[in-house]
C-alpha positions as CSV (number, residue, x, y, z in Angstrom):
1,M,227.7,93.3,106.7
2,N,229.5,92.4,109.9
3,Q,227.6,89.7,111.7
4,A,230.5,88.3,113.7
5,P,230.1,87.8,117.4
6,K,232.4,89.2,120.1
7,P,235.8,87.4,120.2
8,P,237.0,84.9,120.9
9,Y,235.3,82.7,118.4
10,Y,236.3,80.5,115.4
11,A,235.9,81.5,111.7
12,V,235.7,78.9,108.9
13,I,236.9,80.7,105.8
14,F,235.9,79.0,102.6
15,T,237.4,80.5,99.4
16,N,236.5,79.1,96.1
17,V,236.5,79.3,92.3
18,R,233.3,78.1,90.6
19,T,232.8,76.1,87.4
20,D,230.3,77.2,84.8
21,F,227.8,74.5,86.0
22,E,224.9,76.3,87.7
23,P,221.9,73.8,88.2
24,G,221.2,73.3,91.9
25,Y,224.0,75.5,93.2
26,A,222.0,78.4,94.6
27,E,219.4,76.2,96.2
28,T,222.1,74.0,97.8
29,A,224.0,77.1,99.0
30,D,220.9,78.6,100.6
31,R,220.0,75.3,102.2
32,M,223.5,74.9,103.7
33,V,223.3,78.4,105.3
34,A,219.9,77.6,106.8
35,L,221.1,74.2,108.0
36,A,224.3,75.6,109.5
37,A,222.2,78.1,111.5
38,E,220.4,75.2,113.1
39,Q,223.7,73.6,114.4
40,P,224.8,73.9,118.0
41,G,227.7,76.4,118.3
42,Y,226.8,78.3,115.1
43,L,227.3,82.1,115.5
44,G,226.8,83.7,112.1
45,F,227.7,83.8,108.4
46,E,228.9,86.3,105.7
47,S,229.5,85.7,102.0
48,V,230.7,87.6,99.0
49,R,230.9,86.5,95.3
50,E,232.3,88.3,92.3
51,N,232.0,86.4,89.0
52,K,233.4,82.9,89.7
53,D,235.4,83.8,92.8
54,G,233.8,83.6,96.2
55,I,234.5,83.8,99.9
56,S,232.2,82.6,102.7
57,V,232.9,82.9,106.4
58,S,230.9,81.0,109.0
59,Y,231.5,81.7,112.7
60,W,231.5,79.1,115.5
61,R,231.8,78.9,119.2
62,D,234.4,76.1,119.3
63,L,236.2,73.5,117.2
64,E,233.9,70.8,118.3
65,S,230.9,72.6,116.7
66,I,232.9,73.0,113.5
67,K,233.8,69.3,113.5
68,A,230.1,68.3,114.1
69,W,228.9,70.6,111.2
70,K,231.4,69.0,108.8
71,A,230.0,65.6,109.7
72,V,226.3,66.5,109.1
73,S,225.2,64.1,106.3
74,E,223.4,66.7,104.2
75,H,226.4,69.0,104.4
76,T,228.7,66.1,103.4
77,A,226.5,65.4,100.4
78,A,226.7,69.1,99.4
79,Q,230.5,69.0,99.7
80,N,230.6,66.0,97.4
81,A,228.4,67.7,94.9
82,G,230.6,70.8,95.1
83,R,233.7,68.8,94.2
84,E,231.9,66.9,91.4
85,K,230.0,69.9,89.8
86,W,230.4,73.4,91.2
87,Y,234.0,74.1,92.2
88,K,237.1,74.3,90.1
89,S,239.0,74.7,93.4
90,Y,238.5,75.7,97.0
91,T,240.4,76.2,100.2
92,T,239.0,76.0,103.8
93,R,240.8,77.7,106.6
94,I,239.9,77.5,110.3
95,A,241.0,80.4,112.4
96,L,240.7,81.5,116.0
97,V,239.6,85.1,116.2
98,E,241.0,86.7,119.3
99,R,240.5,90.3,118.5
100,E,238.7,92.5,116.0
101,Y,238.0,96.1,115.3
102,S,235.9,98.0,112.7
103,F,234.9,101.3,111.2
104,E,231.6,102.5,110.0
105,A,231.1,105.9,108.4
106,E,228.2,108.1,109.6
107,D,225.2,108.2,107.3
108,T,225.3,111.7,105.7
109,T,222.4,111.1,103.2
110,A,219.7,112.6,105.4
């Protein structure tokens, strides 16, 4: 699942609680992932959802790239739709990742 680049980089952490309104959400979410990937400075994306709670993390080269992504008109329209229809609440956090470490177990199924 780890798609993050080597540090340093920026992470935009989007946590949210969804409403029960579903029409158009999945298509818009997929489109935003594809559109973000086309933006200068984009480095990757990870997302997890359980029931109505979700967390998505996008990775960016610098703050200027994040600011430019926030201003993309199609992204702005999706943000507005999210506030109007799809989210009960959300929080966006922007963090500089200076260091990381991970673990991966060996595959013992062979």
